[in-house]
N, C-alpha and C positions, 0 to 999 in steps of 0.2 A: 296277713302273710308278709307284709313289709318288715315285721319284727323278726321273721324267721331268718333272714339273711344275716343281720348282725349277730343274732344268737348263735348261728352256726360258726360264724367267724370267731366270735369271742370264745366259744368252747374250744376251738382248735388252738387259739393263741394262748389259752390259759396254761397249757403244758407245752412250753416251747421245745423242750428236748424231745418229747413225744412227736411233736409236729415235725421237727427236723428229721427224725428217723423215718417218719411216714413219707415225707417229701423225697428223701434219699432213696427209699424203697421204690416209690413210683418212678423216679428218675432212672433208676437202674433198669426197671422193667421196660421203660420207654426206650432207653438206649439199646437194650437187647432186641426189642421188637424192630426198631429202626434198622439195626445192623443186619438182622436176618432178612427183612424185606428188601433192604438195599442190595444185598448180595443176590437175592432171588431176582430182583428186577434187572440187575447187571447181567445175570446169567441169561435171561431172556433177550435183553437188548443186544448184548454182545454176540450172542449165537446167531442172530439174524441180520447182522450188519451187511453181509454180502448179499443176502436175499433181497434186502431193501434197496441195495445199490443196483441191482439188475434193472435195466430199462426195458421192461416188458409188461404185458398184460396177462399172459398165460404162461405156464411152465410145464414142461414135460420132464418127468423123472422116472426112474425105475421103481417098481413096487417094493424092491428090497433096499431102497435108499432110506436109511434110518436118520442119519444126521450128516452135517456138512463135512466133517473131518473123515468120514468113512463112506464115500460115495460109491454107488453101484452104477455100472454103465448099461447103456441100451443102444440099439441100432440107430444110426443117424437117419436111416430111411424114414423113421416115424416123423422126424422134424421136416423132412422134405415133403412128406405126405400132407402135413399140416399147412405148408406153404400154398398148396393148391386149393385150399378151402376158401370159399368166398368170405370176405371180411378180414382175412389175414393180410397184413401189409408186408411184413418181413419176418424172418426167423434168424436166430443166431445160435450156433453151437457153443457150449462152454465145457471145458475140460478141467477136471479137478483131481488132485492127488496129493499124497504126502511123500516127501523125500527127505533124505539126510542132507543137512546143511553143515558144512565144516567152517567153524569160526576161523577167519583168515589170520587172526592173531594168536589164539590159543591152540588151534587145531582140534578143539573139541567138537563133536558132532551132536546135532540136535534135529529133531523132526521139524520140518517147515512145510507150510501149506502152499501148494502151487496151483495157480489158476491160469488156464490157457484160453485166450480169446482170439477172435479174428480182428486184427488191427483196423481193418476197414469198417468194422461194425462199432457203432457207438453204443455198446451193450453194457458197459460198466461205468456207472456214475459215481466215481470216487474221486476225492480231491487229488489231482496229480495224474490220474490215469488218462482222462480224456485229452489233456494237453500234450501228453507224451506218448500217444499211441504209435506214432511213427518210429520212435526209437526201438520198440520191440520188434520191428520188422527185421532188424539186423540180426544175424546169426548169434545165438547164445547171449542175448542181451535181455535183462530182466529189470523190472521195477521193484523196488524194495519198500516194504511198509515201514515208514519212519516211526510208527507207534509200536513196533515189535519189541519183544523182551530184550533187555541188554545182554543176555547170555549169548546172543547170536553175533555179538561183536559191535564195535562202534561204527557201524555201516552208515547210518544216517549222518553222523557228524562228518565223516570223511567225504561223503558225496556232497554234502552242503558246503564243504570247504573247497570243492572243486578238484579233489584228488581222485585219481582213477581207482576203482575198487573192483576186485574180482574175488570169487570164492568158488568152492566146489559144491555142487548140488548133485547128489546121486552119482558121484565119481566123475562128473563132467564139469569142466571149468566154464563159469559164466561171468559176464561183466554186468555190474550194476549201472544201468544207464540213467536212472533217475529215481525219485522218491514219490510215493503216494501215501495216503493215510487211511487206514481202516481201523486198526486197534486189535487188541488181543481178546480172547474169549476163554471159556473153560476148556475148550477143545483145541484151540489154535493159539500158539504163542507168537507166531509171526507169519507173514504171508509175502509171496512174490507173485507178480503178474507178468506173463510173457505171452508171446504169440502161440497160436496153435501149432505151428511148425516147430518152434523151439520146445514146446511142451512134449511133442513126440520125440525129440532128441533126448530129453531128460528121462522119458519113460519108453525106451526102445522096445521093450517087450509088450507094450500095450498094443492091442489089435487095432489096426486102422479101421475107421468106420464106426467106432464106438464113441459115444459122448456121455457126459454125466448129467448135464442140464440142457434142455432145449428152451430157449427164450423166444416167445412169440409176441410180436407187436401187432396190434389190430388197427384197422383204419378208424379214423375219428367217427364217433357216433355208434360204433358197433358194440353190442352188449357182450361183455366177456363171458357171462354165465351161459348165454345162448350158444356161443361158439364152443365153450367147454363141454356142454352137454352133447353137442353134435359130434365133436371129436371123440368123446368117450364112447358114443354109440358106434363110431366107425372103427376105432382102434381096437386091437385085441388086448388081452390083459397083461401084455408084457410092458406096458407103459401107463403111467398115471398122468392125467391132465388136471392141473390145478390152477385156480386163480391166484393172484398175488397174496390175498389174505389167507387162503388155504395153504399155500406154500410156506408162508411164515409160521402159521399156526402149527403145521406139522412138525417143524423143527422145535418149536417151543414145547409142544406136547411130549416130544421124545425126552427132552431134558427134565420135564416136570414129572412124568409118570414112568419112564423106562429106565431111569437112573436114580440112585439114592440121593442125588444132590438136591432135587426139588423137595423130596421128603424131609431131608435134614433141615432145610431152611424153614419149612412149614412147622416142623416139630419144635424148632427153636422159638418161633413166635408163640406157640402154645405154652412152652415152658416159661417164657417171659410173662405171659398173662397170669399163669398160675402163681409164680413167685410174687409178682406185684399184688395179685389179689389176696394172697395169704397175709402179706404185710399190712395191707390196708384193712383187711378184716380184723386183724389183731388190734390195730390202733383204734378203729371205730368201736369194737366191742369193749375195749378198756375204757374208752371215753364214755360210752353209754352206761357202763357199769358204775363209773365214778359219779355220774349225774343221775343215777336212777331215782334218787329221792326228789330231785327237781322235776324229772319227767312225771313222777307220780303226783306231784303237786299241781302241775299243769293239767293232768287228767282230772284231778279233784276240782279244779277251777272251771272245768267244762271244755277244755281243749280236746278235740277229737284225735284219734290215733293218726289220722292222715296228716294232721299238722305236725305231730312229732316225727312221723315218718319223713315229712318234707325237710325237717331240720337235718336229719341224718343224711338224706340224699344230697342236700346242699353241702354238707361237710364232704361227702364223697366227691362231688364235682369240684369243690375247691381244692381238695387234695390232688385230683387229676390235673387241674390247671397248674397248680404250684409245682408239681413234679414234672409236668410236661415241658415247662419253659427251660429249666436247666438241662433236661434230657435232650431236647431238640438242639440247644446250643452246643452241647458236647458232641452230639451226633454229627453236626455240620463239620466240626473239626476232624472227627474220626473219618468221615467220608473223604475229606481231602487227603488225609494220610493214607487211607486204604487205596484210593484212586491212584495216587502217585506210586505206591508200592506195587500195584498189580496191573496198572494200565486198564482197569475195568471202568466202565461208565457209572461211577457212584455219584448219583445226583439226588439232592434233597429237593424234590419237586413239590409244588403246592398240593397236588392231589395226594401224594404220599404223606405229607405232613398232616393234612386234614384226616386222612384215613387212620393214621396212628393216634391222633388226638381222640378220634371217635372210639378207638379200641381202648384207650386209657380211661375215658369216661365210662364206657361200658364195664370195664374191669372193676373200677371203683364202685360203681353203682351196684353191681352184683354182690360185691363184698358188703356194701351197706345193707343190701336187702337181707343178707344172711344175718348180719348183726342186729337187724330189727327184732329178732326173736326175743332179745333181752327187753325191749320196750314193751312188747306184748305182755310180758310177765310183771310189768310194773303196776301192781294193784295197790292203790292208796290205802285201802283198809289193812292190808298185810304189812305195808312198810311203816305206817304210822301207828 
């Protein structure tokens, strides 16, 4: 079997133009798969940034709460009821909503995501929020997301330069008192954080006593699952009690199954595999056909089919590796470009790189397995 590795390599190198086409085809498929999976991962990661930033163990939401950008409210009484349960250390109400932001330079309006918190509660663990909570105690003062889309205006640059910045949010003038960092997502282009009192001023028609997320912190050593089950048994069906993992998973499941976005990215991965598989199959089939007499000779010499199959599979793995390397390098550059253009977390992580490499190898091996039909027909008696 030691002879099989150089034999596979020499067969590939014999037709350099054919090898170049095959490597380019695999590289194209790898890039397509990487980009689809990269955007899909960015979708999931960006959509749950705020969820992961909440400092809590359990979360209360409305059963009609589908995803972050379109929250549904429920009575704050449920959160106060949870506070009386043994094992609960503290609770924090969170208010969420969308409002119109007017660009202070161009005057154009755009929907912005607004989060209202109690400044006395350390409920939001985002860079810049914890250190500047006292600023949003002041009337009509907000913190602005420095990673928001540029269409909202040069807010971050002006605040960083020490210039006073004000804008209109929902026809109300607000002052930007500081910056924090969260980033954009497929549903949110920019975000501001303010106090619960200021939130009520921005949404005057909002009924008092309604909240969008209830954050529950437990005492050290208390089992979140046990408290969750107890609260579910006690509360009526007008509220859901979720652990941190369930809360995050609910948002990701919505984007993956209830919108066409998750389907589009998954379909793109399948298309990449099909395109790459067809190219590799054509290359391997042509290679096997060109060397059919040699394969028949090896059969006549006593080499079993499994040895010949091994040569083809080695060619398939070599093609996968040769195409993967340039594909991964080009993808790294494209990730940087896409991340800078969209402010989405496009990251070429080690698990993702290994996963795509495994897909590339599987794609090439399947193509090789289909091409093996040509070897099975290599009968020495017929060929010679």
